[in-house]
N, C-alpha and C positions, 0 to 999 in steps of 0.2 A: 357455401357459409365459411364465414372464415371465422373459428377459434378462439387463432391465435394471435398474440399479438404482434406478431413477426412475420413474417416471410422471407422463406431460405431465394437468397437469391446465387446467378454464377460471379460469386467473386473475383473466381481469378487466382484468386493466393491461398496457400495450405492455413495457413497464420489466420487471418482472417475468417478465414471458415471457420474454426476450433473456437474463436473468442464468441462470433453469431451462435455454437451453441450453445454455449456457459451463458452465457447471460438472459438475464431474469426478466424483462417488462421490455419494455420498449423505451422507457424512460429511459432506464440503466446504460440500453448498449447506445442513444446517441449522446450521454453521456460520455460514453466512452471514447465516441467520436469525435465528440470537443475535445477530448485528452490528445485522440490520438492522431490528429490533424490538428491542434492547436491552434482553436477554432477558439475564442472566447465564449461561453455558455449563453450569455444573452444575447448574442449575435447570434448565435445556430438558431435560440429559437424563436429570434424576430425573421426569421429569413425561411422556417420553417411556418409559420404564420402565413408569410407572405407570399408562399411557394401556392399555400390551400388561396386565397384570394386571385391568384394574376398566373397561376398553375406554373412558374417558373424563378426560381430566384437563387442568388447567389452569396455564399460568406466566404470571405478566404481561398482557396484553391478552390470548394470544394461548391460544386451546379446540385441543385435542389429544382425534382422537378414533382407535381403533385399528377397518381396517374390515374386517381378518380376515387372512388366512393365506394364501400359498403355496407352497408345498413350504417352508424355511427358511426363508424371507422376509415381515416381516412389515408390513401394507398402513398408514399411517397420513396422518390428513384432520387438514390445519393449517390454520385458519381466525383469522382477526382478526376480530370479531362476524358480520359477513353477508359479509366478502370475501373468498373460499378462496385460503389462503398457497400453498398446495401439498400437492398427492398423491404419496409418493413410498412409497419403499418399503425398507426396511432389512434389513439380514442379522441371525437370530436371534445369530450370532457376537458382530455389532460390540456387537451391548446387554449382549449379558453378560464383555467385556471389563471385565479390573481394570480401576478407576479410573473418570476421564472419556475415552475416546476424542474427546469431541468438541473438544478443547483439543491433541490434535496437528493440526489443523485454522483452528484463529485464525491462523498466520502465515502462508497462503496467498497465492499473488494477487488472487486473488477478492475476499477478506477485504479484506485492506488496501487496495483499488482504493476500497473501497464507505468504506472509512472516510475515505481521502483526500476522496473525495465527499462527504458527508456533511460532514462537519466544515467544509471549504471555506477550511481555514486552512493557515500552512503546516507542515511534518512534522519535525522535527528525526531527521533518520535518523543512524546512524552505514553507511561505505562497504557495510559486511556486509550493510545490512538495503536496499538499492535495490532497485528490481525495475521491472522496464520497463513504463511508463503511471503510473508517482508520479509525481505535480504539487506544484507549491507548495512542494518542498525544499529545509529547509534545512541546511544544512551547515560546517561548520569539519576544516579541512583546510591540511595543509604544500602545497604544491605543487615536486614534485620535480623538474623538466625542465617545458621548452618551446619546442613542433619551433617551427623557420624557419616564418612565416606563407606560403600561398602562393593565388594568386591560385585562386578556382572559378568556375563560369556556377552562379546557381543558377535554383532552379525559377519566383524571378518575374523572369527574364531578363535579368539585372544578374551584372557580377560582383564578388563580394565578398575583402575577406582571409582568413583560414579559419587557424585552430592551434589544434591540444593541447596540452592542459597535463596531463604527469601527478599526480594529487594524490595524498595519502596518507592515513589515520588510524590510529588502533591497531591495525582489523581488518579493513582491506585498501585497497586501486588500484581506484580509474578514472581515465576520460579525461575530460576538459572544455572544448566546444568550445568555443573566446573565438573572436567577428569582428568585424573593421572595428575601432574602436575600444577592444573591449572587451582585446586582445591586447595593448595599452601599461599595461597595469592590473594587472598580475603578473608576476611574474618567479620563476624556480629559485630556492629557499629562503624566500619569501615562505610565511607564516598568514593564510591569506583565510577570511575570510566568505563564503557562499555563500547567498542567499537565492532564493528563489519560484523554483527552477529543475526541472528537468522530465528526466524518464529514459527513455532508448531503448535502442533494442540499434542497430547497424551491424554489417552482416555476422559477427552471432551474438557481437558483443560490447560489452558497457553500457556508453555514455557519457551526460554528460552536457550541460545547456543550458542557457540563458539564456533563448530567447526574449527577445521583448518587456519583458516584465514584469520578469524576471530580473535580482541583480545582486550582483555578485566585489566585496569590499572588503579590502582589505590589513589584516589589524590590527593590524602591528608601526605603521601609524601611527599609528592612531586613538590606540594606546594611546601614541604619544611625545607627543599634541598634547595626551593627556589630563593626561600628565606633566608638560608643559611651566609650567604655574601654580605650580604645588607647588615644583618647583625655583627659580623665581626668587623664590616668599617666605623660600627659605630660604637667599635668595646673603646675600651679606656687603653694606652701606648700605642695605638693602629694610625 
């Protein structure tokens, strides 16, 4: 009797095995396969339907084979050339849903994290879209308030100043951790551009931190500097 929505298989690489362990459902893992192998989710879903009817199908470099049925679940084997990607079971109900149910899983944490790792470039986000574990985050936001700095003992065995700024955009609010010299770079009322930040959780609450490579810049200051030459050109006697 099959009780799980997926069946582990000899996938050949440690990384894919780890992703198999992390997945929460067949739908989420199929969405992950779509992102990992650059296959349009509509194309992948149609290929699953075709394999269910004709035993085999292809989409991009992937081959999909229907290996049989167990009660109301269909077993699919997905390979990339000679390498096995996954063997998993998908419910008949999932395959007969109107539209493409895979699209409901394309915004899950598993897929977002993979895309962020794959691109290895800053991701421009709104606060509503931030999830724990995201890296290289770019964000423009308004500073609503900044707490008074306090001295904390860090995991590196030294003391450091820590303040938290509450920042907001049109989609929500989040706290931004500021350490030492970063604290003086923002004030309440500023509009800031955050680059290469990362998202984590602390006591169940999302927060942003800059780390060694992240930066926060006061956009108003940059705008003033950019406007100054123009103002000088327009001044009398120029």
